C-alpha positions in Angstrom: -0.2 -0.2 0.0 2.5 2.4 1.1 4.5 2.0 -2.5 1.4 2.8 -4.0 0.9 5.9 -2.2 4.4 7.0 -3.1 3.3 5.9 -7.2 0.2 8.0 -7.7 1.9 10.9 -5.6 4.2 10.4 -8.6 2.0 10.4 -10.6 -0.1 12.8 -9.6 3.3 15.0 -9.9 4.2 14.5 -13.1 0.5 15.0 -14.3 0.7 18.9 -12.8 3.9 19.5 -14.5 2.8 19.1 -17.6 -0.5 20.8 -17.3 1.0 24.1 -15.8 3.8 26.2 -17.7 7.1 24.9 -17.3 11.0 26.2 -18.2 11.5 23.4 -21.0 7.7 24.5 -22.7 8.7 28.2 -22.6 12.3 27.6 -23.6 13.2 30.4 -26.3 13.8 28.7 -30.0 17.2 30.0 -31.6 16.6 30.3 -35.3 19.5 30.2 -37.8 17.8 33.2 -39.8 14.9 35.6 -40.7 13.4 33.5 -43.3 12.9 29.9 -40.9 11.4 32.2 -38.3 8.8 33.4 -40.2 8.6 30.4 -41.9 7.9 28.9 -38.3 5.2 31.2 -37.3 3.7 30.9 -40.9 3.0 27.9 -39.8 2.3 27.7 -36.1 -0.5 30.1 -37.7 -1.6 28.2 -39.5 -2.5 25.5 -37.4 -3.9 27.2 -34.9 -6.2 28.7 -37.4 -6.9 25.0 -38.6 -7.7 24.1 -35.1 -10.0 27.4 -34.7 -11.9 26.3 -38.0 -12.5 22.7 -37.4 -14.1 24.1 -34.1 -16.6 26.9 -36.0 -17.5 23.9 -38.4 -17.9 21.5 -35.3 -20.0 24.3 -33.4 -21.9 25.1 -36.8 -22.5 21.6 -37.2 -24.2 20.8 -33.8 -25.6 24.1 -33.3 -27.6 23.2 -36.5 -29.4 19.7 -34.9 -30.5 21.8 -31.9 -34.3 21.8 -31.7 -34.1 25.7 -31.1 -32.5 25.5 -34.6 -34.9 23.0 -36.2 -37.7 24.9 -35.1 -36.8 28.4 -36.3 -35.8 26.8 -39.6 -40.2 25.8 -40.3 -41.2 29.2 -38.9 -38.4 30.9 -41.5 -40.0 28.5 -44.1 -43.2 28.7 -43.8 -43.4 33.0 -43.4 -41.0 33.2 -46.8 -44.0 31.1 -48.9 -46.4 32.8 -47.0 -44.9 36.0 -48.5 -45.1 35.0 -52.2 -48.8 35.2 -51.6 -50.3 38.4 -51.4 -49.9 40.3 -47.9 -51.4 43.5 -45.8 -49.2 45.2 -43.1 -50.5 43.7 -40.5 -49.4 40.5 -42.4 -45.6 41.2 -42.5 -46.2 42.7 -38.8 -47.1 39.5 -37.3 -44.1 38.0 -39.5 -41.8 40.1 -37.8 -43.5 38.8 -34.7 -42.5 35.5 -34.8 -38.9 35.8 -36.9 -38.1 38.5 -33.2 -39.0 35.2 -31.0 -36.5 35.1 -27.8 -33.7 32.9 -28.5 -30.0 33.2 -29.9 -30.4 37.3 -32.5 -27.1 36.1 -34.0 -28.4 32.9 -35.1 -31.8 33.7 -35.9 -29.7 37.1 -38.4 -27.7 34.7 -40.1 -30.1 32.0 -40.4 -32.4 34.3 -42.3 -29.9 36.2 -44.4 -28.5 32.4 -45.9 -32.0 31.4 -46.6 -32.6 35.2 -48.2 -29.7 34.4 -50.7 -31.1 30.6 -51.0 -34.2 32.2 -52.3 -32.5 34.7 -54.6 -29.9 32.0 -56.1 -32.9 30.1 -57.0 -35.4 32.7 -58.3 -36.2 32.1 -62.3 -34.5 34.5 -65.0 -38.6 34.3 -66.7 -40.1 36.3 -63.3 -41.7 39.3 -64.5 -40.5 43.2 -63.4 -42.9 45.1 -61.5 -41.8 47.6 -64.1 -43.3 45.7 -66.6 -46.9 46.7 -65.8 -46.7 49.8 -63.7 -44.0 52.3 -65.6 -43.7 54.0 -62.0 -42.4 50.1 -60.5 -38.5 49.3 -59.6 -37.3 47.6 -62.4 -37.7 44.7 -59.6 -39.5 40.9 -59.7 -41.9 39.8 -56.6 -40.1 38.1 -54.3 -37.3 40.7 -54.8 -39.5 43.9 -53.7 -41.3 41.5 -50.6 -37.7 40.0 -49.3 -36.2 43.6 -48.5 -39.5 45.0 -47.4 -39.3 42.7 -44.8 -36.2 42.7 -43.8 -36.4 46.7 -44.1 -39.5 46.4 -41.1 -36.6 43.3 -39.6 -34.4 46.5 -39.6 -36.2 48.9 -37.3 -36.5 45.8 -34.4 -34.3 45.8 -31.7 -33.6 42.2 -32.0 -32.9 42.5 -35.8 -30.9 45.2 -35.7 -27.5 45.4 -38.0 -30.1 42.5 -40.3 -29.5 44.9 -43.6 -25.7 45.2 -42.5 -25.1 41.3 -42.2 -27.0 41.2 -46.0 -24.8 43.7 -48.0 -21.8 41.7 -45.9 -22.7 38.3 -46.9 -24.0 39.3 -50.9 -20.3 41.6 -51.4 -17.7 38.6 -50.1 -19.7 36.6 -51.8 -19.6 38.3 -55.6 -16.5 38.8 -54.9 -15.4 35.1 -53.6 -12.3 33.7 -55.4 -14.2 32.5 -58.8 -17.9 32.6 -57.1 -19.4 35.0 -59.5 -17.9 33.0 -62.8 -20.2 30.0 -61.2 -23.0 31.7 -60.4 -26.3 32.5 -64.1 -26.9 35.5 -65.3 -30.3 34.9 -62.7 -28.4 34.8 -59.9 -26.1 37.8 -60.9 -28.8 40.2 -61.2 -31.1 39.0 -58.1 -28.9 39.0 -55.7 -27.5 42.4 -57.1 -31.1 43.6 -57.3 -31.2 43.0 -53.6 -27.9 44.3 -52.8 -28.4 47.9 -53.9 -31.5 48.6 -52.2 -30.1 47.5 -48.5 -27.4 49.6 -49.6 -29.9 52.5 -50.7 -31.9 51.8 -47.1 -28.8 51.9 -45.5 -27.4 55.2 -47.6 -23.9 52.8 -48.1 -22.8 55.6 -50.2 -19.2 54.5 -50.1 -19.9 51.5 -49.8 -21.4 50.7 -53.4 -18.7 52.9 -55.1 -16.5 51.0 -53.5 -17.8 47.4 -54.5 -18.1 48.9 -58.5 -13.9 49.5 -57.8 -13.6 46.3 -56.8 -16.1 44.0 -59.9 -14.0 45.9 -62.1 -10.3 45.3 -60.0 -11.1 41.3 -60.8 -12.3 41.7 -64.6 -15.4 39.7 -64.8 -17.6 39.5 -68.0 -21.1 40.7 -66.1 -20.0 43.8 -64.1 -22.2 45.9 -66.6 -25.1 44.5 -66.0 -24.5 45.4 -62.4 -23.1 48.7 -63.2 -26.9 49.1 -65.3 -28.8 47.9 -61.8 -27.1 50.3 -59.8 -28.0 53.4 -62.5 -31.6 51.9 -62.8 -31.9 51.7 -58.8 -29.6 54.0 -57.4 -28.4 56.5 -60.2 -27.9 59.3 -57.9 -24.8 57.4 -57.5 -22.6 58.5 -60.8 -23.9 62.1 -60.0 -21.2 64.1 -59.7 -20.9 67.1 -57.9 -19.8 70.2 -60.3 -18.0 72.2 -57.1 -16.2 69.1 -55.5 -15.3 67.6 -58.9 -14.6 63.7 -59.0 -12.5 61.5 -56.9 -10.2 59.4 -58.0 -11.5 56.0 -57.8 -15.5 56.9 -59.3 -12.9 58.8 -62.3 -11.4 55.2 -62.6 -14.7 53.7 -62.3 -16.3 55.9 -65.0 -12.9 54.8 -66.8 -13.3 51.7 -66.6 -17.5 52.0 -68.0 -16.5 53.3 -71.2 -13.5 50.9 -71.4 -13.8 47.4 -70.5 -16.7 45.0 -71.6 -17.3 42.9 -73.9 -19.4 44.8 -76.5 -19.9 42.2 -78.9 -22.2 40.2 -75.9 -25.5 42.2 -76.4 -26.5 40.3 -73.1 -23.9 42.3 -70.9 -25.5 45.0 -71.8 -22.1 47.1 -72.3 -23.2 49.0 -75.2 -26.1 50.0 -73.3 -24.6 51.2 -70.1 -22.3 53.3 -71.7 -25.2 55.0 -73.9 -27.2 55.8 -70.8 -24.4 56.6 -68.5 -23.8 59.4 -72.0 -27.0 60.8 -72.1 -28.7 60.1 -68.4 -25.6 61.7 -66.4 -23.3 63.4 -69.5 -20.4 61.8 -69.3 -18.0 61.8 -72.5 -16.6 58.4 -73.7 -13.5 60.0 -74.8 -13.3 62.6 -72.5 -10.7 60.4 -69.9 -7.9 58.5 -71.1 -5.8 56.3 -69.5 -2.6 58.3 -70.1 -3.6 61.3 -69.5 -5.5 60.2 -66.5 -1.7 58.8 -64.7 -0.1 61.9 -66.0 -2.4 64.5 -63.9 -2.4 62.1 -61.2 1.0 61.7 -60.4 1.5 65.7 -61.2 -1.2 66.3 -57.7 1.4 63.4 -55.7 4.2 66.2 -56.2 2.4 69.2 -56.0 0.2 68.1 -52.6 1.8 65.1 -50.7 0.6 65.7 -47.1 -2.8 64.2 -48.1 -2.9 60.6 -46.8 -6.6 60.1 -48.5 -5.6 61.3 -51.8 -2.6 59.5 -51.9 -4.4 56.0 -50.9 -6.4 56.8 -53.6 -4.5 57.6 -56.6 -2.1 54.5 -55.9 -5.5 52.2 -56.7 -6.6 54.4 -59.5 -3.2 53.0 -61.1 -3.8 49.8 -60.6 -7.0 49.5 -61.6 -6.4 51.6 -64.8 -3.0 49.1 -65.3 -5.6 45.9 -64.9 -6.9 46.9 -67.9 -4.0 47.2 -70.1 -1.3 44.0 -70.6 2.6 44.4 -68.8 4.1 46.4 -71.5 2.1 49.1 -71.3 2.1 49.1 -67.5 5.6 48.9 -67.8 5.8 51.5 -70.2 3.1 53.9 -68.8 3.4 53.9 -65.5 6.3 51.4 -64.1 9.1 53.8 -65.7 7.7 57.3 -64.1 6.6 55.4 -60.3 11.0 54.4 -60.4 11.7 57.6 -61.9 9.8 59.9 -58.6 11.2 56.3 -56.2 15.3 57.9 -57.5 14.6 61.5 -57.5 13.0 61.1 -53.7 15.9 58.9 -52.6 18.9 60.7 -51.6 16.5 63.8 -50.3 15.7 64.1 -46.4 13.3 66.4 -46.6 10.0 65.0 -44.9 8.1 65.5 -48.2 10.5 64.3 -50.0 10.2 60.8 -48.2 6.6 60.6 -48.0 7.0 60.9 -51.7 9.5 58.3 -51.5 7.7 55.9 -49.6 4.8 56.9 -51.8 6.9 55.4 -55.1 8.1 52.5 -52.9 4.6 51.1 -52.5 2.9 51.7 -55.8 5.8 50.2 -57.4 5.2 47.1 -55.1 1.8 46.6 -55.7 2.2 47.6 -59.6 4.8 44.7 -60.0 1.5 42.6 -59.4 -0.1 43.3 -62.3 2.7 41.9 -64.4 3.0 38.7 -66.2 5.2 35.4 -66.0 6.1 36.7 -69.4 6.7 40.1 -68.0 9.0 39.0 -65.0 12.3 40.0 -66.5 11.0 43.4 -66.3 11.1 43.0 -62.3 14.6 41.7 -62.3 16.4 45.2 -61.9 12.7 46.3 -59.3 13.6 43.3 -57.0 17.8 44.1 -57.4 17.2 48.0 -56.4 14.3 47.0 -53.0 17.3 44.5 -52.0 19.6 47.4 -52.3 17.3 49.4 -50.1 16.6 47.0 -47.6 20.9 45.9 -47.0 21.6 49.3 -46.2 18.4 49.7 -43.9 20.2 51.0 -41.2 20.3 54.7 -43.2 16.2 53.9 -43.6 13.5 55.0 -41.3 11.1 52.5 -39.8 8.2 54.2 -42.4 10.5 53.3 -45.3 12.0 50.4 -43.9 8.4 48.1 -43.6 7.1 50.0 -46.9 10.8 48.7 -48.5 9.5 44.5 -46.7 5.9 45.4 -48.4 6.8 46.2 -51.6 9.5 43.4 -51.9 6.6 40.7 -50.3 4.8 42.1 -54.2 7.5 41.7 -56.7 8.2 38.2 -55.5 5.2 36.5 -56.3 6.8 36.3 -59.5 10.0 35.6 -57.8 9.6 33.0 -54.7 13.0 31.4 -55.0 14.7 34.8 -55.3 13.0 35.9 -52.0 13.6 33.1 -49.9 17.6 33.6 -50.1 17.2 37.0 -49.4 14.7 36.5 -46.7 17.9 34.1 -45.9 20.4 36.5 -45.6 18.8 38.9 -45.0 17.5 40.4 -40.7 15.5 43.6 -39.9 17.9 45.7 -37.1 14.4 47.1 -35.7 11.3 44.8 -35.4 8.7 45.3 -38.2 4.9 46.3 -37.8 3.2 44.1 -36.7 1.3 43.5 -39.9 4.3 43.5 -41.8 5.4 40.7 -39.7 2.4 39.0 -41.0 2.6 39.4 -44.0 6.4 38.2 -44.1 4.8 35.4 -42.5 1.5 34.5 -45.2 4.1 34.5 -48.2 6.3 32.0 -46.8 4.0 29.9 -45.7 1.6 29.8 -49.1 3.2 31.2 -52.2 6.4 30.8 -51.7 6.5 28.1 -49.3 8.0 25.7 -51.4 11.2 27.6 -52.3 11.3 28.6 -48.6 11.0 25.0 -47.1 13.7 24.4 -49.3 16.3 27.4 -48.5 16.2 27.1 -44.7 17.0 23.1 -45.4 19.9 23.6 -47.3 20.9 26.3 -45.0 20.9 24.0 -42.1 22.6 21.2 -44.2 25.4 24.0 -44.8 24.9 25.2 -41.6 26.0 21.5 -40.2 28.6 20.5 -42.9 30.0 24.2 -41.3 30.1 22.4 -37.7 31.4 19.6 -38.3 34.5 21.0 -40.1 35.1 23.8 -37.6 35.1 19.9 -35.1 37.5 18.5 -37.3 39.9 21.5 -37.3 40.0 22.2 -33.8 40.6 18.3 -33.3 43.1 18.1 -35.4 45.0 21.2 -33.3 44.3 19.7 -30.4 46.3 16.5 -31.0 48.9 18.8 -32.9 49.3 20.1 -29.7 49.4 17.1 -28.0 
């Protein structure tokens, strides 16, 4: 019995040591180089994200099996089925009372938005528009109108406050997620687009609509003009321009994209109709905006007023959108050449104004380099070497400039994963990088540059082990000769 007690106490002590942090578990890891450190951190964060994702899936799976979820789903299906029939205001109020019952508000809102999304995805393209029978009615179907009306009434209830924003987020990211719009039919795109514009107008989310149009043209979907037409029909004030304030850089790029992108041969995509309507209703001239003139104008604007951070960010994304519609040779000759010139002009000037232009130019050089195809990577070799030269003299750079250089190098390294991995194995920042920049480095070496990062880390480890063995043999020979 005594031996058993001693064994149990020993086992319990060992278990408590494992459950509590120990010096062994918390010992500091010494990495050979910066690349190995960020790659290790990337793998740790990826494992944590995978575990979190799995927990979320398990939680949602368990949630869907609860009686509360099943009962609310039956109520939701019944109400939205009744909504297809003629209803009065009293019926809508009764529907809202049933949907706003006590329980998990977040789950109820999520279920409602998902089910509305499902109904719109299954709407047939032959459904008639209200404007066909009544010229004063909006160009939406009866189902779209009633779903929007019910959503607006629910938004006014405290239990469903924020359901419009949740619906906007669901449709927005549903359109712009990877290859999502390419897998939708035209009826799906149009139905979701109409509800998106209606909810945005109800929420007065004008900036969200402009951002949505900008993102649409960046992703170059052939159905962009269909969604532009929906915005023009349901919220035409989006395209109005204040004569005193003038057009913002992003909005001017959107107008330019409407006139200079799209398949004009396909009548189904309504490219010609949208351009004519934009010209006749809003007064925009198709030839008033030229790509080269826009670039020169905004680059001159950067020189005249580099203190306006918001404008500089806008111009950066305008250059990206305009270059996105061109080939890499055009981008190299009309955008990249001017940015490199600005970068070298501001490099040796210590004034704060010039340093702002320098950081902006380096940032733009990086993000514009993503417009190059694999065939145009030869143009990026010089840019890659220029940025690495700046990083090698990091003791002369300001902290903000150093972070911008690292961020820009990641963009340029998209086509040069091997060169970037080899550089990160030799280089290390003398001052800590910003957390968001460090996270971007970890994301790159853990995804796009994972293959060459693993190879480079292994090669460096083998070289270091050989060097250690060589040093050990040399020391052994010296000691043997002395003896």
